[in-house]
N, C-alpha and C positions, 0 to 999 in steps of 0.2 A: 309233505308227501302227496296229499290229495289236492282236488281243485276246489276252490272255494265255488258256491253257489252262483254267484255273479259272472263266473267266467265259463260255467259249463255250456257245452254246446247243445243242441237240442238232441236228446236221445230216443225221443218217442216222438211219433207223426199224431200229433193232437185230432187231425181228423179220422184217423182210423182207430183211436181211443174213444172219440164221440160216437162213431158208429157202433163200436163193438157193446157200449153201454146202452146205447138206445136200444140193443136187441133184447134187453130185459124187460120185464113187464113191472110197473109200479102196482100200489095197490091199489088204484083205479082201473086197471087193465090197459094203461097206456104206456107208451115207452119212457124208459128213466132219460133224463136230461143230466146233463153235466154241467157242473159249476164253473164259472169262469177260470177260478185258478186251478182247476183238477188238474190240467197239462203242466204246470209249474211243479205240482206235487207229485206228479208221476215222474217227471223228469229228475228231479230231486232223489227219489226212492231207487230209481234205475242207475243213478249214480252211486247212491251208496252202495247197491248191490255190486255194482263193476269194481268199485274202490276195494270192497272187503274181498272180492273174487281174485284182484290182481295182487293184493295182499298175501293171501293164501298161497297163490302161484309162486310169488318170490320166496315166501318161507318154506315151500317146498323144492326149492332150488331149478326152478324152470322158467323159462322165458315165454312160454306159451299158455295163456288162460285158457282152461278147458271148461266143459261144463260141470264138472266135478267139482270144480273151485266155487259154483254158484251155492 
C-alpha cells in the first residue's frame, strides 16, 4: 500500500529545514546545526504521517485527505 523509503519523493525542503533549526540557540548561545542525515529522517517522518493520514481518509470513505486525518 505505502511506498518504500527509497522510492519516496522529497517531501520537505532541506534548506528550509536547516534555516528553521538554526533559528534555535544551542547551549553556547550559537545557532543549532543540522546533521547531514536529518533531511532524510524528516522526509521519512513526513511520509509516515501522510501514509497514516491517507489510510485514515480511506477508512472513513473519503477520497480527500483533510487536516483532521493528520
